[in-house]
NUZA-705398 format. One line per 3 residues: number of its first residue (from 0); their letters; for each residue x negated, y, z negated of N, C-alpha, C. Coordinates in pm, whole numbers, plus 50000, padded with zeros to 5 digits. Atoms other than C-alpha are relative to their C-alpha. Layout:
NUM) a) X Y Z X Y Z X Y Z  ...;
//
This chain:
0) mkg) 50130 49937 49996 09414 87955 40008 49920 49954 49880  50085 50053 50105 09127 87817 39805 49916 50112 49939  50077 49896 50067 08960 88043 39546 49852 49967 49998;
3) ngs) 50144 50019 50000 08585 88094 39537 49937 50022 49864  50059 49969 50130 08539 88188 39174 50088 49951 49888  49924 50043 50116 08674 88144 38825 50127 50082 49982;
6) isg) 49879 49918 50011 08941 88414 38876 50103 49948 50099  49896 50049 49911 09264 88281 39015 50081 50117 50052  49913 49899 49943 09512 88475 39226 50097 50055 49897;
9) kdm) 49905 49960 50103 09746 88485 38926 49938 50108 49909  50067 49904 50087 09487 88679 38722 49982 50136 50066  50025 49875 49928 09463 88949 38990 50126 50085 50017;
12) ifr) 49875 49926 49986 09827 89066 38968 50023 50084 49875  49973 49910 50111 09902 89370 38752 50130 50074 50026  49881 49916 49989 10222 89556 38682 49957 50144 49978;
15) adq) 50042 49860 50006 10177 89927 38744 50046 50069 49872  49949 49934 50121 10390 90023 38443 49928 49953 49874  50073 50049 50116 10156 89828 38212 49853 50040 50001;
18) idl) 50138 49955 49993 09830 89993 38318 49988 50129 49920  50025 49882 50083 09697 90243 38064 49905 50093 50074  50081 49912 49917 09578 90515 38301 49917 50097 49917;
21) ksl) 50074 49906 50085 09473 90749 38020 49871 49934 49949  50117 50073 50048 09238 90485 37879 49899 49978 50114  50088 50020 49885 09097 90407 38226 49930 50131 50037;
24) dmq) 50056 49870 49969 09044 90779 38288 49889 50037 49901  50101 49972 50102 08854 90815 37959 49876 49914 50021  50113 50089 49974 08637 90512 38041 49920 50047 50121;
27) lek) 50067 49950 49881 08560 90652 38386 49921 50127 49969  50067 49876 50038 08473 90994 38241 49872 49970 49921  50117 50038 50081 08236 90831 37988 49891 49940 50089;
30) hls) 50096 50064 49910 08072 90620 38259 49932 50104 50089  50058 49898 49912 08024 90916 38496 49908 50093 49924  50085 49915 50083 07881 91124 38214 49863 49935 49978;
33) rvw) 50126 50072 50018 07617 90856 38148 49919 49997 50129  50069 50008 49871 07535 90820 38519 49941 50136 50036  50049 49866 49965 07503 91196 38573 49883 50040 49912;
36) srn) 50111 49963 50088 07280 91240 38268 49874 49922 50038  50116 50076 49953 07052 90961 38398 49942 50062 50125  50047 49940 49876 07034 91129 38739 49923 50129 49972;
39) iek) 50070 49876 50034 06930 91459 38580 49861 49969 49947  50130 50040 50054 06649 91283 38392 49905 49955 50109  50083 50055 49893 06523 91123 38715 49955 50106 50100;
42) qrp) 50038 49898 49903 06497 91453 38904 49853 50036 49983  50143 49968 50002 06141 91531 38996 49984 50150 50022  50026 49859 49972 05985 91875 39008 49989 50023 50151;
45) aee) 50005 49968 49858 06008 92048 39345 49855 50007 50048  50132 49990 49939 05710 92019 39576 49975 50144 50045  50038 49865 49961 05523 92333 39680 50065 50043 50132;
48) wei) 49948 49970 49868 05658 92311 40036 50153 49998 50008  49854 50007 49997 06025 92258 39941 50062 50138 49980  49931 49871 50012 06272 92547 39974 50140 49979 49945;
51) dla) 49862 50001 50048 06608 92634 39824 50090 50028 50121  49918 49985 49879 06853 92574 40112 50111 50102 49983  49897 49898 50023 07105 92810 39951 49950 50138 50044;
54) kld) 50057 49872 49960 06866 93096 40040 49975 50009 50150  50024 50004 49856 06838 92992 40407 50128 50030 50076  49883 49962 49920 07074 93158 40655 49962 49987 50147;
57) lmn) 50025 50020 49858 07060 93018 41011 50087 50098 50078  49923 49903 49923 07162 93280 41266 50025 49951 50142  49975 50043 49863 07118 93208 41636 49887 49911 50050;
60) via) 50096 50094 49942 06940 92950 41850 49894 50077 50078  50112 49944 49922 06597 93051 41978 49969 49907 50115  50035 50096 49895 06518 92731 42168 50044 49860 49962;
63) pgt) 49968 50141 50024 06671 92383 42194 49884 49914 50052  50107 50089 49957 06428 92094 42226 50042 49855 49992  49973 50143 49999 06405 91718 42255 50023 49946 49859;
66) ygt) 49994 50054 50135 06357 91657 41882 50075 50089 49901  49930 49911 50091 06541 91954 41736 50024 50135 50064  49967 49866 49954 06652 92313 41767 49936 50102 49908;
69) vyr) 50061 49892 50078 06465 92626 41657 50103 50112 49987  49904 49894 50029 06684 92891 41493 49929 50124 49948  50038 49877 50072 06629 93253 41402 50076 49993 49870;
72) aty) 49937 50013 50131 06697 93263 41031 49941 50102 49905  50059 49922 50109 06641 93452 40710 49990 49908 49881  50018 50074 50124 06504 93303 40393 49957 50100 49894;
75) dnq) 50028 49907 50110 06514 93509 40078 49972 50140 50056  50006 49868 49935 06568 93823 40293 49876 50023 50085  50113 49990 49907 06266 93749 40517 50038 49930 50129;
78) dva) 49976 50064 49872 06289 93674 40889 49909 49878 50014  50075 50124 49981 06182 93316 40961 50054 49925 50120  49952 50094 49899 06209 93049 41228 50023 49867 49926;
81) alk) 49968 50126 50067 06377 92727 41115 50024 49894 50106  49981 50112 49909 06363 92392 41291 50101 49903 49940  49900 50099 50041 06671 92172 41262 49972 49875 50082;
84) iml) 50043 50122 49932 06552 91820 41345 50120 49910 50027  49896 50095 49961 06779 91581 41532 49952 49859 49969  50040 50137 50034 06765 91231 41387 50076 49900 50080;
//
């Protein structure tokens, strides 16, 4: 088999007993911490029309349709109708 890059097949073999899992775990934790902090910075403020889905409780189907289904629901302890769109 012919290689396509500068890494040979020999360079890709590792012995499991020689891998420092603790060090890899620490590197992964550091990387994820940086990525998550960047994602928090990029979050935009909520739009006026956006809702908190944790406060929405779908109950029963009112009417199925071609593009979605209308549900009886409650949002923040108020009765509402919610449309679940089929994509």
